C-alpha positions in Angstrom: 95.2 66.4 164.6 93.3 68.8 166.9 96.5 70.5 167.9 97.5 71.0 164.3 94.1 72.5 163.6 94.5 75.0 166.5 98.0 76.0 165.3 96.7 76.6 161.8 93.9 78.8 163.2 96.4 80.8 165.3 98.6 81.2 162.3 95.7 82.5 160.2 94.7 84.9 163.0 98.2 86.2 163.3 98.5 86.8 159.5 95.1 88.5 159.6 96.2 90.7 162.5 99.4 91.7 160.8 97.6 92.5 157.6 95.2 94.7 159.5 98.1 96.5 161.1 99.5 97.2 157.6 96.3 98.8 156.3 95.1 102.4 156.7 91.3 102.2 156.5 90.3 105.6 155.2 86.7 104.8 154.3 84.3 102.4 155.9 80.7 102.2 154.7 80.9 105.7 153.2 82.2 107.1 156.5 85.7 107.7 158.0 87.4 107.9 161.4 90.0 110.2 160.0 90.3 114.0 160.5 92.4 116.6 158.7 94.9 118.4 160.9 96.1 121.9 159.9 98.4 123.7 162.2 97.5 127.2 163.4 100.5 128.7 161.7 99.7 127.1 158.3 100.6 129.0 155.2 97.9 130.1 152.7 98.9 127.2 150.4 98.6 124.7 153.2 95.2 126.0 154.2 94.1 125.6 150.6 95.5 122.1 150.6 93.4 121.1 153.6 90.2 122.4 152.0 91.1 120.6 148.7 91.6 117.3 150.5 88.3 117.8 152.4 86.4 118.6 149.1 87.7 115.7 147.1 87.5 113.2 149.9 83.8 114.1 150.3 83.3 113.5 146.5 85.1 110.1 146.8 83.3 108.9 149.9 80.3 111.3 150.5 81.8 111.9 153.9 83.2 115.3 154.9 86.3 115.1 157.0 86.6 117.6 159.8 89.5 120.1 159.8 91.1 120.5 163.2 94.2 122.4 164.5 95.4 120.0 167.2 97.6 117.1 166.4 97.0 113.8 168.2 99.3 110.9 169.1 99.9 107.9 166.9 96.6 106.3 167.8 94.5 109.2 166.3 93.5 108.6 162.7 94.6 111.9 161.3 95.9 113.4 158.0 98.3 116.2 158.8 98.7 118.7 156.0 101.8 120.8 156.0 104.4 121.2 158.6 104.4 119.0 161.7 106.9 118.0 164.4 106.3 114.4 163.5 108.8 114.9 160.7 112.2 116.4 161.4 114.1 119.0 159.4 116.5 116.4 158.0 113.6 114.7 156.2 112.8 118.0 154.5 116.4 118.7 153.5 117.1 118.6 149.8 113.5 119.2 148.9 112.7 121.8 146.3 110.3 124.5 147.5 107.6 122.6 145.6 108.8 119.2 146.6 106.5 116.7 148.3 106.8 114.5 151.3 104.1 111.8 152.0 104.6 109.6 155.0 102.6 107.4 157.4 103.3 106.8 161.0 101.0 104.3 162.6 97.5 105.7 161.8 98.8 109.1 160.9 99.2 110.2 157.3 101.5 113.3 156.7 101.2 115.4 153.5 104.0 117.9 153.7 106.9 119.2 151.6 108.7 122.4 150.5 107.8 125.8 151.8 106.0 127.2 148.7 103.4 124.7 147.6 104.9 121.4 148.9 101.9 120.6 151.1 99.4 121.5 148.4 101.2 119.3 145.8 101.4 116.5 148.3 97.6 116.5 148.6 97.1 116.4 144.9 99.7 113.6 144.6 97.9 111.7 147.3 94.7 112.1 145.4 96.2 110.9 142.1 98.7 108.3 143.1 96.9 106.8 146.1 93.2 107.5 145.6 93.1 107.1 141.8 91.8 110.5 140.9 92.8 112.0 137.5 92.6 115.4 135.7 92.9 114.8 132.0 91.8 118.3 131.2 90.3 121.3 133.1 86.8 120.0 132.2 87.5 116.3 132.7 88.4 115.5 136.3 87.7 111.9 137.2 86.9 111.2 140.9 86.2 107.6 141.8 83.5 106.6 144.3 84.3 104.3 147.2 82.1 102.8 149.9 85.2 101.3 151.5 88.9 102.2 150.8 92.2 101.3 152.5 95.9 101.8 151.7 98.8 99.5 152.3 101.1 100.9 155.0 103.6 102.3 155.5 103.4 105.2 153.0 106.5 107.0 151.9 107.2 109.3 149.0 109.8 112.1 148.9 110.2 113.9 145.6 111.5 117.1 144.1 110.3 118.2 140.7 112.5 118.1 137.6 112.2 121.9 137.2 111.7 124.5 139.9 109.4 126.6 137.6 107.0 124.7 135.4 104.6 126.6 133.1 102.8 126.1 129.9 100.3 128.0 127.8 97.2 126.2 126.7 93.5 127.0 127.4 93.5 124.4 130.3 96.1 126.3 132.3 93.8 129.3 132.6 92.1 127.1 135.2 94.1 127.2 138.4 92.5 124.0 139.6 94.0 122.2 136.6 97.4 123.8 137.3 97.3 122.5 140.9 96.4 119.0 139.8 99.5 119.0 137.6 101.7 121.0 139.9 102.1 123.8 137.4 102.9 127.4 138.1 100.0 129.5 137.2 100.4 131.4 133.9 102.7 134.4 134.7 102.7 133.5 138.4 105.2 135.6 140.4 105.9 137.8 137.4 105.6 141.6 137.7 106.4 142.1 134.0 106.4 139.2 131.5 108.2 139.8 128.2 108.7 142.4 125.5 108.6 144.9 128.3 110.5 147.9 126.9 107.2 149.1 125.5 106.0 149.4 129.1 109.2 150.7 130.6 109.8 153.3 127.9 106.4 153.9 126.3 106.7 155.5 122.9 103.4 157.4 123.4 105.0 159.3 126.2 108.5 159.9 125.0 109.0 159.5 121.2 107.6 162.8 120.1 109.7 164.9 122.5 112.7 162.6 122.7 113.2 160.5 119.6 116.9 160.1 120.6 115.7 157.7 123.3 114.7 155.2 120.7 116.5 153.0 118.1 118.4 154.4 115.2 117.4 152.2 112.2 118.8 152.8 108.8 119.7 156.4 109.8 116.2 157.2 111.2 114.9 157.1 114.8 112.1 154.6 115.2 110.0 153.8 118.4 110.2 150.1 118.0 113.2 149.5 120.4 115.1 151.8 122.8 118.6 153.2 122.3 120.3 151.2 125.0 123.4 153.3 125.3 121.5 156.6 125.9 122.1 157.3 129.7 118.7 158.9 130.0 117.0 155.7 128.9 118.7 153.8 131.7 117.4 156.4 134.2 113.8 156.3 132.9 113.6 152.5 132.6 115.0 152.1 136.1 112.6 154.7 137.6 109.6 153.2 135.9 110.6 149.7 136.9 110.9 150.8 140.5 107.5 152.4 140.5 106.0 149.1 139.2 107.9 147.1 141.8 106.6 149.3 144.6 103.0 148.7 143.5 103.6 144.9 143.3 106.2 144.0 146.0 105.5 140.3 146.1 106.4 139.7 142.4 109.7 137.9 142.1 110.5 138.1 138.4 110.7 141.3 136.3 111.3 141.3 132.6 113.5 144.0 131.1 113.5 142.8 127.5 113.3 143.7 123.8 110.0 144.4 122.1 108.7 141.9 119.6 110.3 143.2 116.5 113.8 143.2 114.9 114.4 146.9 114.7 117.4 147.0 117.1 119.4 150.2 117.5 122.2 150.7 115.0 123.6 153.9 116.5 127.5 154.0 116.8 127.5 153.3 120.6 125.1 150.3 120.4 126.9 149.0 117.3 130.3 149.2 119.1 129.1 147.1 122.0 127.4 144.6 119.7 130.5 144.3 117.5 132.8 143.8 120.5 130.6 140.8 121.7 129.7 139.4 118.3 126.1 139.6 119.3 123.3 142.1 119.9 123.5 141.0 123.5 126.5 143.4 123.7 124.2 146.4 124.0 121.2 144.6 125.5 122.9 142.6 128.3 125.1 145.6 129.2 121.9 147.6 129.7 120.1 144.8 131.6 123.0 144.2 133.9 123.0 147.9 134.8 119.3 147.8 135.6 119.7 144.6 137.7 122.4 146.2 139.8 119.7 148.6 141.2 117.4 145.7 142.3 119.6 143.0 143.9 116.7 141.4 145.7 114.7 140.8 142.5 115.3 138.5 139.5 115.6 140.6 136.3 114.8 138.6 133.2 115.7 139.4 129.7 115.3 137.6 126.3 117.7 135.7 124.1 115.3 135.8 121.2 115.2 136.6 117.5 118.1 138.9 116.8 119.5 138.6 120.3 119.5 134.8 120.5 123.3 134.5 119.9 125.3 134.7 123.2 128.0 137.3 123.7 131.7 136.4 123.5 132.5 136.9 127.2 129.9 139.3 128.7 128.2 137.4 131.6 124.7 138.1 133.0 124.7 139.5 136.5 123.9 137.1 139.3 120.3 138.2 139.5 119.8 138.3 135.7 117.8 135.4 134.2 118.3 134.6 130.5 115.0 133.7 128.9 116.2 131.6 125.9 113.8 130.8 123.1 114.0 127.6 121.1 114.4 128.0 117.3 115.1 124.4 116.2 113.1 122.0 114.0 110.2 121.0 116.3 109.9 117.4 114.9 113.6 116.6 115.6 114.9 116.2 119.2 117.5 118.9 120.0 120.0 116.2 120.8 119.7 114.9 117.2 120.9 118.2 115.8 124.1 119.0 117.7 125.3 121.4 115.0 122.1 123.4 114.8 122.5 127.1 115.6 120.2 126.8 118.6 122.1 123.9 120.1 125.4 125.7 119.7 124.0 129.0 121.1 122.3 127.2 124.0 125.5 125.3 125.0 127.4 128.6 125.0 124.8 130.3 127.2 125.2 127.5 129.8 128.8 128.4 130.1 128.0 132.0 130.8 125.2 131.5 133.4 123.3 128.8 135.3 120.3 131.1 135.6 118.5 130.0 132.4 114.7 130.0 131.7 113.8 128.1 128.5 110.9 129.3 126.4 110.0 126.4 124.2 107.6 126.6 121.3 105.4 123.6 120.9 102.6 124.8 118.6 102.1 126.3 115.2 101.0 129.8 116.1 99.6 130.9 112.7 97.7 127.7 112.2 96.3 126.5 115.6 94.3 123.6 114.0 97.0 122.3 111.7 98.6 118.9 112.2 101.8 119.5 114.2 103.7 116.2 114.7 105.9 117.1 117.6 104.5 114.7 120.2 107.6 112.5 120.0 110.0 115.3 120.7 108.4 116.6 123.9 110.1 114.2 126.3 113.6 114.2 124.7 113.6 118.0 124.6 112.5 118.4 128.1 115.1 115.9 129.2 117.7 117.9 127.2 116.8 121.0 129.2 116.9 119.2 132.5 120.2 117.5 131.7 121.7 120.9 131.0 120.9 122.3 134.4 117.9 124.4 133.4 115.6 125.1 136.3 112.8 127.1 134.7 110.8 126.0 131.7 107.8 127.5 129.8 106.3 125.3 127.2 104.4 127.7 125.0 101.3 126.2 123.4 98.7 127.9 121.3 97.4 129.9 124.3 93.8 130.6 125.4 92.2 129.1 122.3 91.4 125.6 121.1 94.2 124.0 119.1 95.3 120.7 117.6 95.5 118.1 120.4 96.0 121.0 122.9 94.5 119.0 125.8 96.9 116.0 125.2 100.0 118.2 124.7 99.2 120.3 127.8 98.8 117.1 129.8 102.0 115.6 128.6 104.3 118.6 129.1 102.8 119.2 132.6 103.6 115.7 133.6 107.1 115.8 132.0 108.1 119.0 133.6 107.2 117.6 137.0 109.0 114.3 136.3 111.1 113.9 133.2 111.3 110.2 133.8 107.6 109.4 133.1 107.0 107.2 130.1 105.6 109.7 127.7 104.3 107.2 125.1 102.4 105.2 127.6 101.1 108.4 129.2 99.9 109.6 125.8 98.3 106.3 124.9 96.4 106.1 128.2 95.2 109.7 127.7 94.0 109.0 124.2 92.1 105.9 125.3 90.3 107.7 128.1 89.8 111.1 126.6 88.4 109.9 123.2 86.6 106.8 124.4 86.0 103.9 122.0 87.3 105.9 119.1 90.6 106.4 120.9 92.3 103.5 119.3 91.8 105.1 115.9 93.0 108.5 117.1 96.2 106.7 118.4 96.7 105.1 115.0 96.4 108.5 113.4 99.0 110.0 115.7 101.4 107.2 115.1 100.9 107.3 111.3 101.2 111.1 111.2 104.5 111.0 113.1 105.9 108.1 111.1 105.1 110.0 107.9 106.8 113.1 109.3 109.8 111.0 110.3 110.2 109.7 106.8 109.6 113.1 105.2 112.2 115.0 107.2 110.3 118.2 106.4 111.3 120.9 108.9 108.5 121.7 111.4 108.5 125.2 112.7 106.3 127.2 115.1 105.9 129.8 112.4 105.2 127.4 109.6 102.0 126.3 107.8 100.5 123.1 106.3 101.9 124.2 103.0 105.4 123.3 104.1 104.4 119.6 104.1 101.9 119.5 101.3 104.2 117.3 99.2 105.2 115.1 102.1 103.3 114.0 105.2 100.4 116.3 104.4 100.0 115.2 100.8 96.5 114.5 99.6 97.2 110.8 99.7 98.3 110.9 103.3 95.4 113.1 104.2 93.1 110.5 102.7 94.6 107.9 105.1 94.2 110.2 108.1 90.6 111.0 107.2 89.8 107.3 107.0 91.0 106.8 110.6 88.9 109.7 111.8 85.8 108.4 110.1 86.4 105.0 111.8 86.8 106.7 115.1 83.5 108.5 114.7 81.8 105.4 113.4 82.4 103.5 116.6 81.5 106.5 118.8 78.0 107.5 119.9 77.5 110.9 118.2 75.6 112.2 121.3 78.6 111.8 123.6 81.4 114.2 124.6 83.8 111.7 123.0 82.4 112.4 119.6 82.8 116.1 120.1 86.4 115.7 121.1 87.2 113.5 118.1 85.5 116.0 115.7 87.7 118.8 117.1 90.8 116.8 116.2 89.3 115.8 112.8 89.3 119.5 112.0 93.1 119.6 111.7 93.1 117.1 108.8 90.4 119.0 107.0 92.2 122.3 107.7 95.4 121.0 106.1 93.4 119.9 103.0 91.8 123.3 102.8 95.1 125.1 103.1 96.9 122.9 100.6 94.2 122.8 98.0 93.0 126.4 97.6 91.7 127.3 94.2 94.5 129.2 92.5 95.2 130.3 89.0 98.9 130.0 89.6 99.2 126.6 91.3 97.3 123.6 89.9 99.5 121.0 91.6 97.0 120.1 94.4 94.0 122.2 93.6 90.6 120.5 93.7 87.6 121.8 91.9 85.9 124.9 93.3 82.7 123.0 93.9 84.6 120.3 95.9 86.6 122.9 97.8 83.4 124.8 98.7 81.8 121.5 99.9 84.9 120.7 102.0 84.9 124.2 103.4 81.3 124.0 104.4 81.9 120.6 106.1 84.9 122.0 108.0 83.0 125.1 109.1 80.0 123.1 110.3 82.1 120.8 112.4 84.1 123.8 113.8 80.9 125.5 114.8 79.6 122.3 116.5 82.7 122.0 118.7 82.8 125.8 119.6 85.9 126.8 117.6 86.1 130.6 117.6 89.6 131.4 116.3 92.0 129.6 114.0 95.4 131.1 115.1 97.3 132.9 117.8 96.5 136.2 116.1 92.8 135.4 116.8 91.6 135.3 113.2 87.9 134.6 113.6 86.4 131.4 112.3 83.7 133.3 110.3 86.3 135.6 108.7 88.4 132.6 107.6 85.3 130.9 106.2 84.1 133.9 104.3 87.6 134.7 102.9 88.0 131.2 101.6 84.4 130.9 100.4 85.1 133.9 98.1 87.8 131.8 96.3 85.0 129.5 95.1 83.1 132.2 93.3 83.0 132.1 89.5 83.0 135.8 89.2 
C-alpha cells in the first residue's frame, strides 16, 4: 500500500513537472522575468513593434519590460522582436512582406515575419490572439489586467494575409494605432499620387488658357475636364511633372496617372480612333498610361477602370508596372458571385485575363446619405472572397470617409479582419462586435440588423453607393418596416443606462432609421404617398436633430453637407407660408 502511494506521488510530481515545462510564465504577481530583445540592425517597424509590446505589456501587468539588444540562450526568458538567427530563412520562405511568424523555443518567444511590417503585426497578433486584447474601434481598445499570466507551449503561428495591400476608408483608420491593431495599410500609405490625378499632372489653371488643345474635345469644344491623351505635348508635360513629384518623394511606391472625376472624355479623332479599335475608352487612356509607365520602370503606375473607362479593352494589355484600379459597380446587397451576368462581373473577369496586377476599389457605403440604412453587411465576406479567389492582391474598401456613418465602426472592423483573413466567420465576428460595442442593448441592435437584411433580401431592391433611402421607400424602408426597426431601437435604449457610452452608440445608429423616415416622408405637394403631416414631420426632424447633436454628428454625407444646413432646409418644408 505504501509503495503504491509513493508511485502515485511520483506520477503526480512527474505530471506537474511536465505541465510546468509546457507553460510560459509571462507574469507572476504583476512582475515578469522576461525581457524584450531587439537586434541592433532592427528596422523602424521592428523598433516600433518592441515599444508597442512594452507599452501594452505594462498596461496588462503594470510591469515594464526592459528592451535589450543582446540575445541570450534558451534559458533566458526573452521575447525577440524581428529577425533573429534562432529562425532560419527557410521558415520565412513563402511569407508575404507583412506575414507573421510567432514561435517559442524553450523560454524564448519569437515575434517575427516579413520584411515590411511582419514583426509589428506579429506583436499585435500576439496581443490579440494570445493575451486577449481587442480593438473594436479607435476609441475602444480593450486591454485585460492580469496579476499572473501564462501560455501553453510551444507556440507556433505562421501566416500570410489574404491580400498584400489592405486599406479601407472610415474615420477609425485615420488613427494609425487602429490600423496597426488590424494590420491595415494606412490611408494612402506608399502612394505619391492617389487617384483622379490628371488635374495635378496637367493643371488647367496653368495650361488651359494658353493651350486649350491639351485638353479634351467634348461636343466640338475644348474643355479642361480631361486631357487630350493623344496630344504628344501632353505626354511630355505629364511625364515631366510626374518625375518632379517622384524626385520630391522618392520612397513612394505607387503613382496614379488617372482620369479626373467626371465623364467628359476626349472625343477628338485620334482619341476616338483608339477607343473604337479597343471597344473601350481604355484605348486612349491605357495607351497613354503605358507610355508614361515606360519612363518609370521601378515604380508602379496606377490608373483607373472607372465610370466611362470601366470596360476593358479588346486586347490592349497594361504594361508590367501598370496597376489597374478597378471600381465596383454592382448591386451592393447581392454578392458578386450571385450576378455572373452583371456588367461588372463580365468586365472584371476580362480584366483578369489582361493583367494580374489588379487593385480593387470596392464601394461599401452610400456616399450621399452617410446615415441611411445600407444593408450590405452580408455581402462583405463573399465579395472579399471573390476578389481573393480571382488573384487580386490589393483591396481598398471605401467607406464613408472621415465622418460618422451608419454602422461605420462595425463595417470598418469587419472588412479589416476579412482583408487580413478571408476565412474568418463574419457573422460570428459581427455578432461578437455588436454584443460588446453596444452593451446590454446589443441583442436588439443585432435583431435590427438581421431584420433589415432579411427585408432587403425579400425586396430585391438594388442597393447602390450613389442611391438614397427613396429607392427603398416602398420596400424594406417602408413606414411599416421603419416602425418595426424603431421599436427595436427603443427596446435597446430602454435596457441601456442612458449615461453610458453604450447609449450614445445606440443613438448614433438609431439616427439612420429616423433619417430614412425623414427622407421618405418629406412634405410635398406632388407626392402624398408617404407624406406625414407637417407638424409630425417637424417633430420628427427636431427629435432627429437633437439626437444627432448629442452624438456629435457634424455632416450627413461625403460632400460634407452640414447637419445644421440639412436641418434648416428641411425645417423650411414645414412652414405654412
